[in-house]
Each structure stands twice: as structure tokens, then as C-alpha cells.
Rosetta silent file (secondary structure, phi, psi, omega in degrees, C-alpha in Angstrom):
SEQUENCE: XXXXXXXXXXXXXXXXXXXXXXXXXXXXXXXXXXXXXXXXXXXXXXXXXXXXXXXXXXXXXXXXXXXXXXXXXXXXX
SCORE:     score description
SCORE:     0.000 S_00000001
   1 L     0.000  135.900 -179.563  -21.170   -3.472   -5.037 S_00000001
   2 L   -77.692  133.908  179.585  -18.467   -5.862   -6.132 S_00000001
   3 L   -72.517  -22.307 -178.529  -19.144   -9.495   -5.359 S_00000001
   4 L   -77.539  -12.344 -179.146  -15.426  -10.141   -4.946 S_00000001
   5 L  -101.638  114.055  178.350  -15.267   -7.745   -1.983 S_00000001
   6 L   -64.292  143.369 -179.907  -16.631   -9.215    1.255 S_00000001
   7 L   -71.924  149.113  172.191  -18.836   -6.747    3.120 S_00000001
   8 L   -83.637  124.901 -177.789  -17.633   -5.119    6.307 S_00000001
   9 L  -124.678  160.249  175.268  -20.057   -6.193    9.014 S_00000001
  10 L   -72.826  157.755  179.725  -20.485   -5.501   12.699 S_00000001
  11 L    66.985   11.212  174.696  -19.179   -8.022   15.241 S_00000001
  12 L   -81.545  138.339  178.844  -16.436   -9.197   12.850 S_00000001
  13 E   -62.984  145.981  177.407  -13.040   -9.613   14.586 S_00000001
  14 E  -116.954  130.013  178.985  -10.431   -6.919   13.938 S_00000001
  15 E  -125.322  160.269  177.530   -6.730   -7.814   13.891 S_00000001
  16 L   -85.512 -179.874 -176.038   -3.552   -5.822   13.362 S_00000001
  17 L   -60.512  -24.562  179.525   -1.127   -6.246   10.472 S_00000001
  18 L   -92.972    1.121  178.714    0.668   -9.004   12.439 S_00000001
  19 L    89.072    6.457  177.754   -2.566  -10.914   13.113 S_00000001
  20 L   -77.682  133.534 -178.600   -2.900   -9.904   16.780 S_00000001
  21 E   -66.794  133.303  178.957   -6.518   -9.558   17.858 S_00000001
  22 E  -108.928  -44.586 -177.421   -7.558   -5.976   18.579 S_00000001
  23 E   172.915 -149.489  179.041  -11.312   -6.167   19.021 S_00000001
  24 E  -132.960  155.404  175.695  -14.518   -6.326   17.011 S_00000001
  25 E   -69.591  123.332 -179.157  -16.335   -4.025   14.628 S_00000001
  26 E   -98.993  -38.219 -175.137  -18.933   -2.231   16.715 S_00000001
  27 E  -152.397  147.718  175.743  -20.342    0.227   14.206 S_00000001
  28 E  -104.987  137.661  177.594  -20.005    1.183   10.533 S_00000001
  29 E  -114.271  113.218 -176.852  -19.817    4.840    9.520 S_00000001
  30 E  -114.005  152.897  174.298  -21.012    5.418    5.969 S_00000001
  31 L   -67.864  124.895 -176.085  -21.279    8.506    3.814 S_00000001
  32 L   -64.339  -26.363 -178.043  -25.008    9.392    3.903 S_00000001
  33 L   -84.415  -42.879 -174.744  -25.013   10.432    0.236 S_00000001
  34 L   -99.945  -18.860 -175.849  -23.019    7.619   -1.375 S_00000001
  35 L    75.066    6.430 -178.552  -23.465    4.858    1.212 S_00000001
  36 L   -80.640  139.956 -179.753  -19.716    4.250    0.965 S_00000001
  37 E   -64.618  130.117  178.204  -17.893    3.100    4.090 S_00000001
  38 E  -108.540  -38.283  179.959  -15.788    5.892    5.595 S_00000001
  39 E  -160.996  169.416  176.650  -14.706    4.425    8.919 S_00000001
  40 E  -130.290  150.655  170.832  -15.473    1.760   11.498 S_00000001
  41 E   -96.103  129.837  179.699  -15.738    1.810   15.275 S_00000001
  42 E  -112.539  122.125  176.326  -13.666   -0.937   16.881 S_00000001
  43 E   -85.555  125.515 -179.377  -14.517   -2.045   20.404 S_00000001
  44 L  -132.558  108.640 -175.343  -11.349   -2.901   22.273 S_00000001
  45 L    89.679 -176.987 -174.649  -11.788   -3.832   25.886 S_00000001
  46 L   -71.505  -42.305 -172.825  -14.920   -3.372   27.935 S_00000001
  47 L  -116.377   -9.205 -171.415  -15.462    0.352   27.583 S_00000001
  48 L   -92.826  135.214  175.024  -13.036    1.488   24.909 S_00000001
  49 E  -135.362  136.844  177.289  -13.986    2.171   21.292 S_00000001
  50 E  -125.396  145.076  177.735  -11.761    3.666   18.598 S_00000001
  51 E   -95.553  129.206 -178.323  -12.707    4.944   15.173 S_00000001
  52 E  -117.029  126.493  179.460  -10.560    3.623   12.337 S_00000001
  53 E   -69.663  152.641  179.601  -10.588    5.292    8.942 S_00000001
  54 H   -57.405  -32.206 -178.739  -11.220    3.184    5.846 S_00000001
  55 H   -66.885  -17.303  179.169   -7.678    4.013    4.672 S_00000001
  56 H   -88.609   -4.568 -179.598   -6.298    2.088    7.694 S_00000001
  57 E   -88.044  122.882 -178.840   -8.035   -1.142    6.621 S_00000001
  58 E   -88.799  -39.614 -178.160   -5.675   -3.493    4.805 S_00000001
  59 E  -157.218  156.037 -179.506   -8.045   -6.355    4.091 S_00000001
  60 E  -129.463  130.834  177.040  -11.539   -7.662    4.655 S_00000001
  61 L  -162.901 -127.367  174.937  -12.538  -11.293    4.974 S_00000001
  62 L   -70.210  -20.126  175.279  -13.458  -13.391    7.972 S_00000001
  63 L  -131.459  159.643  170.607  -11.551  -10.723    9.892 S_00000001
  64 E   -95.192  124.369  179.548  -10.831   -7.055    9.273 S_00000001
  65 E  -105.974  125.202  179.373   -7.066   -6.602    8.958 S_00000001
  66 E   -90.954  160.030  179.019   -5.664   -3.166    9.740 S_00000001
  67 L   -83.431    1.210 -174.911   -2.506   -1.641    8.244 S_00000001
  68 L  -114.316  161.932  173.811   -1.169   -0.833   11.720 S_00000001
  69 L   -82.464  167.620  178.870    0.379   -2.836   14.557 S_00000001
  70 H   -59.403  -39.020  179.616   -1.441   -3.271   17.857 S_00000001
  71 H   -64.367  -42.532  177.920    0.888   -0.719   19.422 S_00000001
  72 H   -65.268  -38.956  178.186    0.127    1.845   16.702 S_00000001
  73 H   -62.185  -43.623 -179.735   -3.600    1.133   17.098 S_00000001
  74 H   -60.592  -26.020 -179.120   -3.351    1.686   20.859 S_00000001
  75 L   -89.160   -3.916  177.448   -1.848    5.126   20.127 S_00000001
  76 L   -67.745  151.130  178.062   -4.713    6.182   17.851 S_00000001
  77 L   -76.383    0.000    0.000   -6.986    8.883   19.232 S_00000001
């Protein structure tokens, strides 16, 4: 694991590309063989959770920044 890459953790805030808050990381989905992160579950609202693929993550730090706008995120399945 690279030390320069902050780990993706649960309960970290998730924001869209414009910095608008979307929710928090609820769960990490890793490849069972490699242990590599494949996607994250983002809790948005009281009951709603959406799965976001690793390719949709733009940056990781104190927040997870997605490559999509809030509107595009809302339209994800």
C-alpha cells in the first residue's frame, strides 16, 4: 500500500465534484482475492444507500470526492 494514498475508510464524508455534501461512506467493497477496493456504499439520507464504483472516485483525503455532480449522483442506480 502506498503511504502517499490516504485509505478509504467508513464514515468519511462524501462530496461531489463541486464540493456539495452527498453523504458518508457506509461500507467498503473489496476484491476478496486482491483486497483492492472495487466500490463503496454511500449513505445518503436516512434510508438510501448507493454503490459507487472506484472509477467514480476523483480523490481521497479528509473527504471522498466523486467525479460526478450531486445531480448525476442522484441519478445513479
